[in-house]
C-alpha positions as CSV (number, residue, x, y, z in Angstrom):
1,M,29.6,45.0,87.8
2,E,30.3,43.6,84.3
3,I,26.8,44.7,83.1
4,E,27.4,48.2,84.5
5,A,30.7,48.5,82.8
6,N,29.3,47.4,79.5
7,I,26.3,49.8,79.7
8,R,28.7,52.6,80.6
9,A,30.7,51.8,77.4
10,I,27.6,51.8,75.3
11,I,26.5,55.2,76.8
12,E,29.9,56.6,76.1
13,K,29.6,55.7,72.5
14,I,26.1,57.1,72.1
15,D,26.4,60.3,74.2
16,P,29.8,60.8,75.8
17,N,29.2,64.3,77.1
18,N,25.9,63.7,79.0
19,D,26.5,64.1,82.7
20,G,22.9,63.1,83.5
21,V,23.6,59.4,82.8
22,E,26.2,58.9,85.6
23,K,24.0,56.4,87.5
24,T,22.3,54.9,84.5
25,P,24.6,51.8,84.3
26,E,23.7,50.9,87.9
27,R,20.0,51.4,87.2
28,V,20.1,49.4,84.0
29,A,21.8,46.5,85.8
30,R,19.1,46.5,88.5
31,S,16.4,46.6,85.9
32,Y,17.9,43.7,84.0
33,E,17.8,41.7,87.2
34,E,14.0,42.2,87.3
35,F,13.4,41.9,83.5
36,F,15.3,38.6,83.4
37,S,14.3,37.1,86.8
38,G,12.7,34.1,85.0
39,Y,16.0,32.4,84.7
40,N,16.2,32.2,88.5
41,V,12.8,30.6,88.9
42,D,12.1,26.9,89.3
43,I,8.8,26.3,87.5
44,Y,8.0,23.4,89.8
45,N,8.3,25.6,92.9
46,I,5.8,28.0,91.4
47,A,3.1,25.4,91.0
48,N,3.8,23.2,94.0
49,T,0.3,23.2,95.6
50,F,-2.3,21.0,94.0
51,Y,-5.9,20.3,94.8
52,D,-7.8,17.2,94.0
53,S,-10.7,17.9,91.7
54,E,-13.4,16.1,89.9
55,M,-13.5,19.0,87.3
56,K,-13.3,17.6,83.8
57,D,-14.1,20.7,81.8
58,L,-11.8,23.5,80.6
59,I,-10.3,25.8,83.1
60,M,-8.9,29.1,81.7
61,L,-7.2,32.2,82.8
62,E,-7.6,34.9,80.1
63,N,-5.8,38.0,79.2
64,I,-2.8,37.6,81.5
65,P,-0.7,40.7,80.9
66,F,3.0,40.2,80.4
67,E,6.2,42.0,79.4
68,S,9.1,40.3,77.9
69,N,12.2,41.2,75.8
70,C,13.0,40.1,72.3
71,E,16.2,38.0,72.2
72,H,17.1,39.5,68.8
73,H,16.9,43.2,69.6
74,L,16.6,43.4,73.4
75,V,13.4,45.5,73.1
76,P,10.0,44.9,74.7
77,I,7.4,42.4,73.8
78,I,4.1,43.4,75.5
79,G,1.0,41.4,75.3
80,T,-1.5,39.0,76.9
81,A,-1.6,35.3,77.4
82,S,-4.6,33.1,77.8
83,V,-3.9,29.7,79.3
84,G,-6.2,26.8,79.8
85,Y,-6.2,23.1,80.7
86,I,-8.5,20.2,81.2
87,P,-7.8,18.7,84.6
88,N,-7.0,15.1,85.1
89,G,-7.8,14.8,88.8
90,K,-5.8,17.8,90.0
91,I,-5.9,21.6,89.7
92,I,-3.7,24.5,90.7
93,G,-4.7,28.0,91.8
94,A,-5.4,30.5,89.1
95,S,-2.6,32.8,90.3
96,K,-0.1,30.0,89.5
97,L,-1.1,30.2,85.8
98,A,-0.1,33.9,85.8
99,R,3.1,33.1,87.6
100,I,4.0,30.4,85.0
101,V,3.5,33.0,82.2
102,D,5.7,35.5,84.1
103,C,8.4,33.0,84.6
104,F,8.9,32.5,80.9
105,A,8.2,36.1,80.0
106,H,11.0,37.3,82.2
107,R,13.6,35.8,80.0
108,L,15.0,36.8,76.6
109,Q,12.4,35.4,74.4
110,L,10.9,34.4,71.1
111,Q,7.1,34.5,71.4
112,E,6.8,31.1,69.6
113,R,9.1,29.5,72.1
114,M,7.5,31.1,75.1
115,T,4.1,29.8,73.9
116,I,5.4,26.2,73.8
117,E,7.3,26.6,77.1
118,I,4.2,27.6,78.9
119,G,2.2,24.7,77.4
120,K,4.8,22.1,78.1
121,A,5.3,23.4,81.7
122,L,1.6,22.9,82.3
123,E,1.7,19.4,80.9
124,A,4.7,18.5,83.0
125,I,3.2,20.0,86.2
126,L,-0.4,18.8,85.9
127,N,-0.5,15.9,83.5
128,P,-3.8,17.3,82.2
129,A,-6.1,15.9,79.5
130,G,-5.3,18.9,77.4
131,V,-3.6,22.3,77.3
132,G,-4.2,25.5,75.4
133,V,-2.0,28.6,75.2
134,Y,-2.9,31.7,73.2
135,I,-0.5,34.7,73.1
136,K,-1.1,38.0,71.4
137,A,1.6,40.7,71.7
138,E,3.2,43.8,70.2
139,H,6.8,43.5,69.4
140,F,8.7,46.7,69.6
141,C,11.2,45.4,67.1
142,I,8.3,45.6,64.6
143,S,6.4,48.7,65.9
144,H,9.3,50.9,66.9
145,R,12.1,50.0,64.5
146,G,12.5,48.4,61.1
147,V,9.0,48.3,59.4
148,K,7.5,50.5,62.2
149,K,4.0,48.9,62.1
150,H,2.4,50.3,65.2
151,G,-0.5,48.4,66.6
152,S,0.3,45.1,64.8
153,K,0.0,42.1,67.1
154,F,1.7,38.8,66.7
155,V,-0.3,35.7,67.6
156,T,0.9,32.3,68.6
157,R,-1.0,29.2,69.9
158,Y,-0.2,25.9,71.5
159,F,-2.7,23.0,71.9
160,S,-2.2,19.5,73.2
161,G,-4.4,16.5,74.2
162,A,-8.1,17.1,74.1
163,L,-7.6,20.8,73.3
164,K,-5.7,19.9,70.2
165,D,-8.8,18.6,68.4
166,S,-12.3,18.6,69.8
167,L,-12.2,21.5,72.2
168,R,-9.8,23.7,70.3
169,Q,-12.6,25.8,68.8
170,E,-14.2,26.3,72.2
171,F,-10.9,27.5,73.6
172,L,-10.4,29.9,70.7
173,A,-14.0,31.2,70.8
174,T,-13.6,32.0,74.5
175,V,-10.3,33.8,73.9
176,M,-11.7,35.8,71.0
177,A,-14.9,36.8,72.9
178,G,-12.8,38.2,75.8
């Protein structure tokens, strides 16, 4: 109810005579529950099913679409994440990689922090030989306000273990080719 009251106050400041926004505060409150649902997710419950594997090569899920919100302006960040790891005896299902991305995307975010959070979560969950995360996104705070640079993309990367050095170029080449 507090969110609804605050949204109603904002609307009254912006457009006090608009009868069409009567139910908008309730709609916004419900949408915020969805947008920021990542705060209510335990990352370890997402990836709680493991499979033994002899796989020792890079496993990747590319171009995972995500939507997030900039913590500085509360406007969208829309992009894709490519996530990979080198197994160390166990693997998780590919859909779990997408769920991990969504968990962190559904929070107020800085893309730099989100990139690191995804990488560190994979490290904690899988204890892999290496992790790579590549995120490319449009920030509405850049494209729709301020400098208004439509089409610009912000890129962040995180590498650890074997992907930090020897396989980094392979990971990046795969991402760039996709």
